[in-house]
PDB file of N, H, CA, C and O in Angstrom:
ATOM      1  N   MET A   1       7.255   4.687  -9.715  1.00  0.00           N
ATOM      2  CA  MET A   1       6.116   5.583  -9.813  1.00  0.00           C
ATOM      3  C   MET A   1       5.613   5.850  -8.399  1.00  0.00           C
ATOM      4  O   MET A   1       5.424   4.921  -7.614  1.00  0.00           O
ATOM      5  N   ASN A   2       5.402   7.091  -8.089  1.00  0.00           N
ATOM      6  H   ASN A   2       5.556   7.845  -8.727  1.00  0.00           H
ATOM      7  CA  ASN A   2       4.821   7.431  -6.797  1.00  0.00           C
ATOM      8  C   ASN A   2       3.331   7.746  -6.987  1.00  0.00           C
ATOM      9  O   ASN A   2       2.813   7.702  -8.103  1.00  0.00           O
ATOM     10  N   LYS A   3       2.661   8.061  -5.889  1.00  0.00           N
ATOM     11  H   LYS A   3       3.081   8.098  -4.982  1.00  0.00           H
ATOM     12  CA  LYS A   3       1.218   8.276  -5.929  1.00  0.00           C
ATOM     13  C   LYS A   3       0.848   9.454  -6.835  1.00  0.00           C
ATOM     14  O   LYS A   3      -0.121   9.371  -7.589  1.00  0.00           O
ATOM     15  N   GLN A   4       1.601  10.536  -6.768  1.00  0.00           N
ATOM     16  H   GLN A   4       2.388  10.604  -6.155  1.00  0.00           H
ATOM     17  CA  GLN A   4       1.279  11.701  -7.590  1.00  0.00           C
ATOM     18  C   GLN A   4       1.420  11.395  -9.076  1.00  0.00           C
ATOM     19  O   GLN A   4       0.612  11.855  -9.882  1.00  0.00           O
ATOM     20  N   GLU A   5       2.425  10.633  -9.440  1.00  0.00           N
ATOM     21  H   GLU A   5       3.081  10.259  -8.785  1.00  0.00           H
ATOM     22  CA  GLU A   5       2.594  10.233 -10.843  1.00  0.00           C
ATOM     23  C   GLU A   5       1.433   9.347 -11.291  1.00  0.00           C
ATOM     24  O   GLU A   5       0.983   9.438 -12.433  1.00  0.00           O
ATOM     25  N   LEU A   6       0.947   8.486 -10.387  1.00  0.00           N
ATOM     26  H   LEU A   6       1.313   8.412  -9.459  1.00  0.00           H
ATOM     27  CA  LEU A   6      -0.214   7.654 -10.698  1.00  0.00           C
ATOM     28  C   LEU A   6      -1.450   8.517 -10.910  1.00  0.00           C
ATOM     29  O   LEU A   6      -2.202   8.300 -11.860  1.00  0.00           O
ATOM     30  N   VAL A   7      -1.662   9.480 -10.045  1.00  0.00           N
ATOM     31  H   VAL A   7      -1.051   9.657  -9.273  1.00  0.00           H
ATOM     32  CA  VAL A   7      -2.804  10.393 -10.184  1.00  0.00           C
ATOM     33  C   VAL A   7      -2.708  11.154 -11.503  1.00  0.00           C
ATOM     34  O   VAL A   7      -3.694  11.256 -12.233  1.00  0.00           O
ATOM     35  N   ASP A   8      -1.531  11.686 -11.813  1.00  0.00           N
ATOM     36  H   ASP A   8      -0.730  11.603 -11.220  1.00  0.00           H
ATOM     37  CA  ASP A   8      -1.352  12.441 -13.052  1.00  0.00           C
ATOM     38  C   ASP A   8      -1.632  11.580 -14.278  1.00  0.00           C
ATOM     39  O   ASP A   8      -2.330  12.008 -15.197  1.00  0.00           O
ATOM     40  N   GLY A   9      -1.089  10.370 -14.291  1.00  0.00           N
ATOM     41  H   GLY A   9      -0.521  10.022 -13.545  1.00  0.00           H
ATOM     42  CA  GLY A   9      -1.276   9.468 -15.433  1.00  0.00           C
ATOM     43  C   GLY A   9      -2.721   9.059 -15.611  1.00  0.00           C
ATOM     44  O   GLY A   9      -3.220   9.022 -16.735  1.00  0.00           O
ATOM     45  N   ASP A  10      -3.402   8.749 -14.514  1.00  0.00           N
ATOM     46  H   ASP A  10      -2.996   8.779 -13.601  1.00  0.00           H
ATOM     47  CA  ASP A  10      -4.804   8.360 -14.609  1.00  0.00           C
ATOM     48  C   ASP A  10      -5.681   9.526 -15.029  1.00  0.00           C
ATOM     49  O   ASP A  10      -6.636   9.345 -15.785  1.00  0.00           O
ATOM     50  N   ALA A  11      -5.364  10.722 -14.546  1.00  0.00           N
ATOM     51  H   ALA A  11      -4.588  10.869 -13.933  1.00  0.00           H
ATOM     52  CA  ALA A  11      -6.150  11.896 -14.925  1.00  0.00           C
ATOM     53  C   ALA A  11      -6.040  12.154 -16.421  1.00  0.00           C
ATOM     54  O   ALA A  11      -7.032  12.485 -17.071  1.00  0.00           O
ATOM     55  N   VAL A  12      -4.858  12.007 -16.961  1.00  0.00           N
ATOM     56  H   VAL A  12      -4.052  11.738 -16.433  1.00  0.00           H
ATOM     57  CA  VAL A  12      -4.666  12.205 -18.399  1.00  0.00           C
ATOM     58  C   VAL A  12      -5.390  11.118 -19.188  1.00  0.00           C
ATOM     59  O   VAL A  12      -6.045  11.400 -20.191  1.00  0.00           O
ATOM     60  N   ALA A  13      -5.267   9.867 -18.726  1.00  0.00           N
ATOM     61  H   ALA A  13      -4.735   9.637 -17.911  1.00  0.00           H
ATOM     62  CA  ALA A  13      -5.864   8.745 -19.455  1.00  0.00           C
ATOM     63  C   ALA A  13      -7.391   8.787 -19.447  1.00  0.00           C
ATOM     64  O   ALA A  13      -8.027   8.395 -20.426  1.00  0.00           O
ATOM     65  N   THR A  14      -7.981   9.259 -18.353  1.00  0.00           N
ATOM     66  H   THR A  14      -7.465   9.577 -17.558  1.00  0.00           H
ATOM     67  CA  THR A  14      -9.440   9.255 -18.252  1.00  0.00           C
ATOM     68  C   THR A  14     -10.077  10.588 -18.613  1.00  0.00           C
ATOM     69  O   THR A  14     -11.279  10.649 -18.870  1.00  0.00           O
ATOM     70  N   GLY A  15      -9.290  11.649 -18.634  1.00  0.00           N
ATOM     71  H   GLY A  15      -8.313  11.599 -18.424  1.00  0.00           H
ATOM     72  CA  GLY A  15      -9.841  12.963 -18.923  1.00  0.00           C
ATOM     73  C   GLY A  15     -10.486  13.616 -17.704  1.00  0.00           C
ATOM     74  O   GLY A  15     -11.079  14.689 -17.813  1.00  0.00           O
ATOM     75  N   ALA A  16     -10.373  12.974 -16.550  1.00  0.00           N
ATOM     76  H   ALA A  16      -9.891  12.102 -16.461  1.00  0.00           H
ATOM     77  CA  ALA A  16     -10.931  13.543 -15.312  1.00  0.00           C
ATOM     78  C   ALA A  16      -9.931  14.523 -14.725  1.00  0.00           C
ATOM     79  O   ALA A  16      -8.759  14.532 -15.101  1.00  0.00           O
ATOM     80  N   ASN A  17     -10.406  15.354 -13.794  1.00  0.00           N
ATOM     81  H   ASN A  17     -11.358  15.347 -13.488  1.00  0.00           H
ATOM     82  CA  ASN A  17      -9.472  16.287 -13.175  1.00  0.00           C
ATOM     83  C   ASN A  17      -8.645  15.557 -12.113  1.00  0.00           C
ATOM     84  O   ASN A  17      -9.023  14.477 -11.659  1.00  0.00           O
ATOM     85  N   LYS A  18      -7.538  16.140 -11.730  1.00  0.00           N
ATOM     86  H   LYS A  18      -7.230  17.017 -12.099  1.00  0.00           H
ATOM     87  CA  LYS A  18      -6.612  15.490 -10.805  1.00  0.00           C
ATOM     88  C   LYS A  18      -7.212  15.329  -9.421  1.00  0.00           C
ATOM     89  O   LYS A  18      -6.920  14.343  -8.744  1.00  0.00           O
ATOM     90  N   ALA A  19      -8.031  16.253  -8.984  1.00  0.00           N
ATOM     91  H   ALA A  19      -8.268  17.053  -9.534  1.00  0.00           H
ATOM     92  CA  ALA A  19      -8.637  16.163  -7.654  1.00  0.00           C
ATOM     93  C   ALA A  19      -9.550  14.943  -7.554  1.00  0.00           C
ATOM     94  O   ALA A  19      -9.484  14.189  -6.584  1.00  0.00           O
ATOM     95  N   ALA A  20     -10.398  14.755  -8.557  1.00  0.00           N
ATOM     96  H   ALA A  20     -10.452  15.367  -9.345  1.00  0.00           H
ATOM     97  CA  ALA A  20     -11.315  13.614  -8.554  1.00  0.00           C
ATOM     98  C   ALA A  20     -10.551  12.304  -8.678  1.00  0.00           C
ATOM     99  O   ALA A  20     -10.896  11.315  -8.032  1.00  0.00           O
ATOM    100  N   THR A  21      -9.525  12.298  -9.498  1.00  0.00           N
ATOM    101  H   THR A  21      -9.244  13.101 -10.023  1.00  0.00           H
ATOM    102  CA  THR A  21      -8.713  11.100  -9.664  1.00  0.00           C
ATOM    103  C   THR A  21      -7.992  10.757  -8.370  1.00  0.00           C
ATOM    104  O   THR A  21      -7.921   9.589  -7.988  1.00  0.00           O
ATOM    105  N   GLY A  22      -7.459  11.765  -7.696  1.00  0.00           N
ATOM    106  H   GLY A  22      -7.518  12.714  -8.006  1.00  0.00           H
ATOM    107  CA  GLY A  22      -6.785  11.541  -6.419  1.00  0.00           C
ATOM    108  C   GLY A  22      -7.730  10.983  -5.371  1.00  0.00           C
ATOM    109  O   GLY A  22      -7.352  10.100  -4.601  1.00  0.00           O
ATOM    110  N   GLU A  23      -8.960  11.491  -5.333  1.00  0.00           N
ATOM    111  H   GLU A  23      -9.267  12.208  -5.958  1.00  0.00           H
ATOM    112  CA  GLU A  23      -9.953  10.986  -4.384  1.00  0.00           C
ATOM    113  C   GLU A  23     -10.309   9.530  -4.680  1.00  0.00           C
ATOM    114  O   GLU A  23     -10.492   8.736  -3.758  1.00  0.00           O
ATOM    115  N   ALA A  24     -10.407   9.180  -5.958  1.00  0.00           N
ATOM    116  H   ALA A  24     -10.258   9.825  -6.707  1.00  0.00           H
ATOM    117  CA  ALA A  24     -10.721   7.798  -6.332  1.00  0.00           C
ATOM    118  C   ALA A  24      -9.584   6.860  -5.929  1.00  0.00           C
ATOM    119  O   ALA A  24      -9.833   5.761  -5.434  1.00  0.00           O
ATOM    120  N   ILE A  25      -8.351   7.283  -6.138  1.00  0.00           N
ATOM    121  H   ILE A  25      -8.149   8.176  -6.540  1.00  0.00           H
ATOM    122  CA  ILE A  25      -7.207   6.457  -5.758  1.00  0.00           C
ATOM    123  C   ILE A  25      -7.127   6.335  -4.243  1.00  0.00           C
ATOM    124  O   ILE A  25      -6.833   5.254  -3.731  1.00  0.00           O
ATOM    125  N   ASP A  26      -7.379   7.410  -3.518  1.00  0.00           N
ATOM    126  H   ASP A  26      -7.618   8.288  -3.933  1.00  0.00           H
ATOM    127  CA  ASP A  26      -7.399   7.355  -2.054  1.00  0.00           C
ATOM    128  C   ASP A  26      -8.474   6.390  -1.565  1.00  0.00           C
ATOM    129  O   ASP A  26      -8.240   5.630  -0.626  1.00  0.00           O
ATOM    130  N   ALA A  27      -9.645   6.412  -2.189  1.00  0.00           N
ATOM    131  H   ALA A  27      -9.836   7.029  -2.952  1.00  0.00           H
ATOM    132  CA  ALA A  27     -10.734   5.513  -1.803  1.00  0.00           C
ATOM    133  C   ALA A  27     -10.347   4.058  -2.057  1.00  0.00           C
ATOM    134  O   ALA A  27     -10.656   3.184  -1.248  1.00  0.00           O
ATOM    135  N   PHE A  28      -9.680   3.797  -3.166  1.00  0.00           N
ATOM    136  H   PHE A  28      -9.429   4.508  -3.824  1.00  0.00           H
ATOM    137  CA  PHE A  28      -9.221   2.441  -3.483  1.00  0.00           C
ATOM    138  C   PHE A  28      -8.231   1.961  -2.436  1.00  0.00           C
ATOM    139  O   PHE A  28      -8.356   0.847  -1.926  1.00  0.00           O
ATOM    140  N   ILE A  29      -7.254   2.787  -2.113  1.00  0.00           N
ATOM    141  H   ILE A  29      -7.152   3.692  -2.527  1.00  0.00           H
ATOM    142  CA  ILE A  29      -6.237   2.415  -1.129  1.00  0.00           C
ATOM    143  C   ILE A  29      -6.881   2.170   0.233  1.00  0.00           C
ATOM    144  O   ILE A  29      -6.521   1.221   0.931  1.00  0.00           O
ATOM    145  N   CYS A  30      -7.816   3.010   0.605  1.00  0.00           N
ATOM    146  H   CYS A  30      -8.108   3.780   0.039  1.00  0.00           H
ATOM    147  CA  CYS A  30      -8.516   2.865   1.882  1.00  0.00           C
ATOM    148  C   CYS A  30      -9.301   1.552   1.925  1.00  0.00           C
ATOM    149  O   CYS A  30      -9.292   0.860   2.943  1.00  0.00           O
ATOM    150  N   ALA A  31      -9.972   1.209   0.839  1.00  0.00           N
ATOM    151  H   ALA A  31      -9.979   1.771   0.012  1.00  0.00           H
ATOM    152  CA  ALA A  31     -10.742  -0.035   0.783  1.00  0.00           C
ATOM    153  C   ALA A  31      -9.827  -1.253   0.913  1.00  0.00           C
ATOM    154  O   ALA A  31     -10.162  -2.204   1.619  1.00  0.00           O
ATOM    155  N   VAL A  32      -8.686  -1.230   0.243  1.00  0.00           N
ATOM    156  H   VAL A  32      -8.414  -0.457  -0.331  1.00  0.00           H
ATOM    157  CA  VAL A  32      -7.737  -2.342   0.340  1.00  0.00           C
ATOM    158  C   VAL A  32      -7.196  -2.446   1.762  1.00  0.00           C
ATOM    159  O   VAL A  32      -7.137  -3.542   2.321  1.00  0.00           O
ATOM    160  N   MET A  33      -6.802  -1.323   2.352  1.00  0.00           N
ATOM    161  H   MET A  33      -6.850  -0.433   1.898  1.00  0.00           H
ATOM    162  CA  MET A  33      -6.258  -1.336   3.715  1.00  0.00           C
ATOM    163  C   MET A  33      -7.289  -1.825   4.726  1.00  0.00           C
ATOM    164  O   MET A  33      -6.947  -2.569   5.645  1.00  0.00           O
ATOM    165  N   THR A  34      -8.538  -1.417   4.568  1.00  0.00           N
ATOM    166  H   THR A  34      -8.816  -0.812   3.821  1.00  0.00           H
ATOM    167  CA  THR A  34      -9.593  -1.849   5.482  1.00  0.00           C
ATOM    168  C   THR A  34      -9.799  -3.361   5.398  1.00  0.00           C
ATOM    169  O   THR A  34      -9.938  -4.028   6.423  1.00  0.00           O
ATOM    170  N   ALA A  35      -9.817  -3.894   4.195  1.00  0.00           N
ATOM    171  H   ALA A  35      -9.704  -3.352   3.363  1.00  0.00           H
ATOM    172  CA  ALA A  35     -10.006  -5.335   4.024  1.00  0.00           C
ATOM    173  C   ALA A  35      -8.830  -6.123   4.612  1.00  0.00           C
ATOM    174  O   ALA A  35      -9.032  -7.148   5.263  1.00  0.00           O
ATOM    175  N   VAL A  36      -7.626  -5.654   4.388  1.00  0.00           N
ATOM    176  H   VAL A  36      -7.462  -4.821   3.859  1.00  0.00           H
ATOM    177  CA  VAL A  36      -6.448  -6.359   4.912  1.00  0.00           C
ATOM    178  C   VAL A  36      -6.419  -6.280   6.432  1.00  0.00           C
ATOM    179  O   VAL A  36      -6.053  -7.256   7.087  1.00  0.00           O
ATOM    180  N   ARG A  37      -6.790  -5.159   6.998  1.00  0.00           N
ATOM    181  H   ARG A  37      -7.087  -4.367   6.466  1.00  0.00           H
ATOM    182  CA  ARG A  37      -6.839  -5.031   8.463  1.00  0.00           C
ATOM    183  C   ARG A  37      -7.831  -6.004   9.076  1.00  0.00           C
ATOM    184  O   ARG A  37      -7.616  -6.491  10.186  1.00  0.00           O
ATOM    185  N   LYS A  38      -8.929  -6.295   8.358  1.00  0.00           N
ATOM    186  H   LYS A  38      -9.104  -5.899   7.457  1.00  0.00           H
ATOM    187  CA  LYS A  38      -9.919  -7.245   8.853  1.00  0.00           C
ATOM    188  C   LYS A  38      -9.434  -8.690   8.706  1.00  0.00           C
ATOM    189  O   LYS A  38     -10.079  -9.615   9.201  1.00  0.00           O
ATOM    190  N   GLY A  39      -8.312  -8.884   8.035  1.00  0.00           N
ATOM    191  H   GLY A  39      -7.787  -8.134   7.633  1.00  0.00           H
ATOM    192  CA  GLY A  39      -7.774 -10.231   7.854  1.00  0.00           C
ATOM    193  C   GLY A  39      -8.080 -10.838   6.502  1.00  0.00           C
ATOM    194  O   GLY A  39      -7.709 -11.982   6.240  1.00  0.00           O
ATOM    195  N   ASP A  40      -8.743 -10.100   5.646  1.00  0.00           N
ATOM    196  H   ASP A  40      -9.045  -9.170   5.859  1.00  0.00           H
ATOM    197  CA  ASP A  40      -9.052 -10.593   4.300  1.00  0.00           C
ATOM    198  C   ASP A  40      -7.839 -10.479   3.393  1.00  0.00           C
ATOM    199  O   ASP A  40      -6.906  -9.724   3.668  1.00  0.00           O
ATOM    200  N   THR A  41      -7.867 -11.232   2.319  1.00  0.00           N
ATOM    201  H   THR A  41      -8.625 -11.845   2.095  1.00  0.00           H
ATOM    202  CA  THR A  41      -6.853 -11.117   1.281  1.00  0.00           C
ATOM    203  C   THR A  41      -7.505 -10.446   0.073  1.00  0.00           C
ATOM    204  O   THR A  41      -8.596 -10.835  -0.345  1.00  0.00           O
ATOM    205  N   VAL A  42      -6.848  -9.460  -0.474  1.00  0.00           N
ATOM    206  H   VAL A  42      -5.962  -9.145  -0.135  1.00  0.00           H
ATOM    207  CA  VAL A  42      -7.350  -8.763  -1.656  1.00  0.00           C
ATOM    208  C   VAL A  42      -6.495  -9.217  -2.835  1.00  0.00           C
ATOM    209  O   VAL A  42      -5.280  -9.017  -2.843  1.00  0.00           O
ATOM    210  N   GLN A  43      -7.133  -9.826  -3.828  1.00  0.00           N
ATOM    211  H   GLN A  43      -8.120  -9.988  -3.822  1.00  0.00           H
ATOM    212  CA  GLN A  43      -6.418 -10.296  -5.011  1.00  0.00           C
ATOM    213  C   GLN A  43      -6.979  -9.598  -6.235  1.00  0.00           C
ATOM    214  O   GLN A  43      -8.166  -9.719  -6.541  1.00  0.00           O
ATOM    215  N   LEU A  44      -6.131  -8.876  -6.924  1.00  0.00           N
ATOM    216  H   LEU A  44      -5.167  -8.777  -6.675  1.00  0.00           H
ATOM    217  CA  LEU A  44      -6.512  -8.200  -8.160  1.00  0.00           C
ATOM    218  C   LEU A  44      -5.697  -8.833  -9.276  1.00  0.00           C
ATOM    219  O   LEU A  44      -4.505  -8.563  -9.419  1.00  0.00           O
ATOM    220  N   ILE A  45      -6.343  -9.667 -10.055  1.00  0.00           N
ATOM    221  H   ILE A  45      -7.312  -9.887  -9.939  1.00  0.00           H
ATOM    222  CA  ILE A  45      -5.663 -10.406 -11.111  1.00  0.00           C
ATOM    223  C   ILE A  45      -4.984  -9.419 -12.057  1.00  0.00           C
ATOM    224  O   ILE A  45      -5.606  -8.467 -12.527  1.00  0.00           O
ATOM    225  N   GLY A  46      -3.719  -9.654 -12.327  1.00  0.00           N
ATOM    226  H   GLY A  46      -3.214 -10.427 -11.945  1.00  0.00           H
ATOM    227  CA  GLY A  46      -2.950  -8.786 -13.204  1.00  0.00           C
ATOM    228  C   GLY A  46      -2.358  -7.576 -12.503  1.00  0.00           C
ATOM    229  O   GLY A  46      -1.649  -6.785 -13.125  1.00  0.00           O
ATOM    230  N   PHE A  47      -2.641  -7.423 -11.205  1.00  0.00           N
ATOM    231  H   PHE A  47      -3.217  -8.066 -10.699  1.00  0.00           H
ATOM    232  CA  PHE A  47      -2.119  -6.266 -10.481  1.00  0.00           C
ATOM    233  C   PHE A  47      -1.334  -6.690  -9.257  1.00  0.00           C
ATOM    234  O   PHE A  47      -0.162  -6.337  -9.130  1.00  0.00           O
ATOM    235  N   GLY A  48      -1.953  -7.444  -8.345  1.00  0.00           N
ATOM    236  H   GLY A  48      -2.906  -7.730  -8.449  1.00  0.00           H
ATOM    237  CA  GLY A  48      -1.241  -7.879  -7.152  1.00  0.00           C
ATOM    238  C   GLY A  48      -2.174  -8.431  -6.104  1.00  0.00           C
ATOM    239  O   GLY A  48      -3.396  -8.375  -6.236  1.00  0.00           O
ATOM    240  N   SER A  49      -1.571  -8.968  -5.055  1.00  0.00           N
ATOM    241  H   SER A  49      -0.578  -9.014  -4.947  1.00  0.00           H
ATOM    242  CA  SER A  49      -2.308  -9.504  -3.913  1.00  0.00           C
ATOM    243  C   SER A  49      -1.856  -8.773  -2.664  1.00  0.00           C
ATOM    244  O   SER A  49      -0.680  -8.443  -2.516  1.00  0.00           O
ATOM    245  N   PHE A  50      -2.791  -8.525  -1.775  1.00  0.00           N
ATOM    246  H   PHE A  50      -3.747  -8.793  -1.896  1.00  0.00           H
ATOM    247  CA  PHE A  50      -2.504  -7.823  -0.538  1.00  0.00           C
ATOM    248  C   PHE A  50      -3.037  -8.661   0.610  1.00  0.00           C
ATOM    249  O   PHE A  50      -4.206  -9.047   0.615  1.00  0.00           O
ATOM    250  N   SER A  51      -2.178  -8.944   1.586  1.00  0.00           N
ATOM    251  H   SER A  51      -1.228  -8.631   1.582  1.00  0.00           H
ATOM    252  CA  SER A  51      -2.585  -9.708   2.753  1.00  0.00           C
ATOM    253  C   SER A  51      -1.591  -9.450   3.872  1.00  0.00           C
ATOM    254  O   SER A  51      -0.524  -8.874   3.658  1.00  0.00           O
ATOM    255  N   THR A  52      -1.959  -9.885   5.065  1.00  0.00           N
ATOM    256  H   THR A  52      -2.826 -10.353   5.239  1.00  0.00           H
ATOM    257  CA  THR A  52      -1.042  -9.783   6.185  1.00  0.00           C
ATOM    258  C   THR A  52      -0.258 -11.076   6.284  1.00  0.00           C
ATOM    259  O   THR A  52      -0.706 -12.128   5.827  1.00  0.00           O
ATOM    260  N   GLY A  53       0.882 -10.989   6.870  1.00  0.00           N
ATOM    261  H   GLY A  53       1.246 -10.134   7.241  1.00  0.00           H
ATOM    262  CA  GLY A  53       1.714 -12.171   7.057  1.00  0.00           C
ATOM    263  C   GLY A  53       2.327 -12.170   8.436  1.00  0.00           C
ATOM    264  O   GLY A  53       2.520 -11.116   9.043  1.00  0.00           O
ATOM    265  N   ALA A  54       2.627 -13.337   8.921  1.00  0.00           N
ATOM    266  H   ALA A  54       2.471 -14.193   8.428  1.00  0.00           H
ATOM    267  CA  ALA A  54       3.250 -13.459  10.240  1.00  0.00           C
ATOM    268  C   ALA A  54       4.756 -13.633  10.060  1.00  0.00           C
ATOM    269  O   ALA A  54       5.216 -14.336   9.160  1.00  0.00           O
ATOM    270  N   ARG A  55       5.491 -12.990  10.919  1.00  0.00           N
ATOM    271  H   ARG A  55       5.117 -12.419  11.650  1.00  0.00           H
ATOM    272  CA  ARG A  55       6.943 -13.123  10.916  1.00  0.00           C
ATOM    273  C   ARG A  55       7.395 -13.619  12.278  1.00  0.00           C
ATOM    274  O   ARG A  55       6.802 -13.294  13.307  1.00  0.00           O
ATOM    275  N   ALA A  56       8.433 -14.394  12.263  1.00  0.00           N
ATOM    276  H   ALA A  56       8.915 -14.658  11.428  1.00  0.00           H
ATOM    277  CA  ALA A  56       9.011 -14.841  13.522  1.00  0.00           C
ATOM    278  C   ALA A  56       9.743 -13.677  14.178  1.00  0.00           C
ATOM    279  O   ALA A  56      10.282 -12.803  13.499  1.00  0.00           O
ATOM    280  N   ALA A  57       9.753 -13.680  15.500  1.00  0.00           N
ATOM    281  H   ALA A  57       9.315 -14.390  16.051  1.00  0.00           H
ATOM    282  CA  ALA A  57      10.464 -12.632  16.225  1.00  0.00           C
ATOM    283  C   ALA A  57      11.955 -12.780  15.981  1.00  0.00           C
ATOM    284  O   ALA A  57      12.450 -13.886  15.762  1.00  0.00           O
ATOM    285  N   ARG A  58      12.658 -11.681  16.019  1.00  0.00           N
ATOM    286  H   ARG A  58      12.256 -10.783  16.197  1.00  0.00           H
ATOM    287  CA  ARG A  58      14.102 -11.726  15.849  1.00  0.00           C
ATOM    288  C   ARG A  58      14.763 -10.916  16.944  1.00  0.00           C
ATOM    289  O   ARG A  58      14.135 -10.075  17.587  1.00  0.00           O
ATOM    290  N   VAL A  59      16.030 -11.182  17.143  1.00  0.00           N
ATOM    291  H   VAL A  59      16.541 -11.866  16.621  1.00  0.00           H
ATOM    292  CA  VAL A  59      16.786 -10.466  18.159  1.00  0.00           C
ATOM    293  C   VAL A  59      17.451  -9.265  17.508  1.00  0.00           C
ATOM    294  O   VAL A  59      18.175  -9.406  16.522  1.00  0.00           O
ATOM    295  N   GLY A  60      17.201  -8.076  18.065  1.00  0.00           N
ATOM    296  H   GLY A  60      16.613  -7.961  18.865  1.00  0.00           H
ATOM    297  CA  GLY A  60      17.850  -6.879  17.576  1.00  0.00           C
ATOM    298  C   GLY A  60      19.164  -6.661  18.322  1.00  0.00           C
ATOM    299  O   GLY A  60      19.340  -7.148  19.438  1.00  0.00           O
ATOM    300  N   ARG A  61      20.057  -5.948  17.717  1.00  0.00           N
ATOM    301  H   ARG A  61      19.914  -5.552  16.810  1.00  0.00           H
ATOM    302  CA  ARG A  61      21.356  -5.678  18.346  1.00  0.00           C
ATOM    303  C   ARG A  61      21.659  -4.188  18.298  1.00  0.00           C
ATOM    304  O   ARG A  61      21.351  -3.502  17.323  1.00  0.00           O
ATOM    305  N   ASN A  62      22.260  -3.713  19.358  1.00  0.00           N
ATOM    306  H   ASN A  62      22.511  -4.271  20.149  1.00  0.00           H
ATOM    307  CA  ASN A  62      22.753  -2.345  19.406  1.00  0.00           C
ATOM    308  C   ASN A  62      23.996  -2.299  18.532  1.00  0.00           C
ATOM    309  O   ASN A  62      24.958  -3.021  18.791  1.00  0.00           O
ATOM    310  N   SER A  63      23.991  -1.474  17.515  1.00  0.00           N
ATOM    311  H   SER A  63      23.209  -0.887  17.304  1.00  0.00           H
ATOM    312  CA  SER A  63      25.122  -1.457  16.578  1.00  0.00           C
ATOM    313  C   SER A  63      26.411  -0.945  17.196  1.00  0.00           C
ATOM    314  O   SER A  63      27.498  -1.281  16.727  1.00  0.00           O
ATOM    315  N   ALA A  64      26.304  -0.149  18.226  1.00  0.00           N
ATOM    316  H   ALA A  64      25.420   0.124  18.606  1.00  0.00           H
ATOM    317  CA  ALA A  64      27.498   0.402  18.873  1.00  0.00           C
ATOM    318  C   ALA A  64      28.165  -0.603  19.800  1.00  0.00           C
ATOM    319  O   ALA A  64      29.391  -0.708  19.841  1.00  0.00           O
ATOM    320  N   THR A  65      27.334  -1.351  20.552  1.00  0.00           N
ATOM    321  H   THR A  65      26.338  -1.266  20.519  1.00  0.00           H
ATOM    322  CA  THR A  65      27.904  -2.260  21.551  1.00  0.00           C
ATOM    323  C   THR A  65      27.792  -3.721  21.178  1.00  0.00           C
ATOM    324  O   THR A  65      28.521  -4.559  21.708  1.00  0.00           O
ATOM    325  N   GLY A  66      26.881  -4.035  20.267  1.00  0.00           N
ATOM    326  H   GLY A  66      26.289  -3.355  19.837  1.00  0.00           H
ATOM    327  CA  GLY A  66      26.651  -5.438  19.904  1.00  0.00           C
ATOM    328  C   GLY A  66      25.736  -6.158  20.873  1.00  0.00           C
ATOM    329  O   GLY A  66      25.479  -7.351  20.708  1.00  0.00           O
ATOM    330  N   ALA A  67      25.236  -5.454  21.884  1.00  0.00           N
ATOM    331  H   ALA A  67      25.445  -4.485  22.018  1.00  0.00           H
ATOM    332  CA  ALA A  67      24.367  -6.062  22.879  1.00  0.00           C
ATOM    333  C   ALA A  67      22.976  -6.318  22.284  1.00  0.00           C
ATOM    334  O   ALA A  67      22.500  -5.560  21.439  1.00  0.00           O
ATOM    335  N   GLU A  68      22.336  -7.401  22.744  1.00  0.00           N
ATOM    336  H   GLU A  68      22.723  -8.017  23.431  1.00  0.00           H
ATOM    337  CA  GLU A  68      20.990  -7.716  22.292  1.00  0.00           C
ATOM    338  C   GLU A  68      19.996  -6.706  22.838  1.00  0.00           C
ATOM    339  O   GLU A  68      20.125  -6.239  23.969  1.00  0.00           O
ATOM    340  N   VAL A  69      19.018  -6.380  22.032  1.00  0.00           N
ATOM    341  H   VAL A  69      18.913  -6.760  21.113  1.00  0.00           H
ATOM    342  CA  VAL A  69      17.988  -5.436  22.452  1.00  0.00           C
ATOM    343  C   VAL A  69      16.702  -6.193  22.641  1.00  0.00           C
ATOM    344  O   VAL A  69      15.683  -5.600  22.998  1.00  0.00           O
TER     345      VAL A  69
END
């Protein structure tokens, strides 16, 4: 499901117009992104958890030469 399919499905389910539904979904996404950027974890029971994670550095390779990047 992509964002437009989500907007369409929610608009049908709630009876709201697609523009208002799209704005509500955009506001939700913005709120989650803002909280995660601040370092918070967003947990929505039954939906998912959003947080930042640390990854170890890795060595990249040039696919043509095999040299480390």
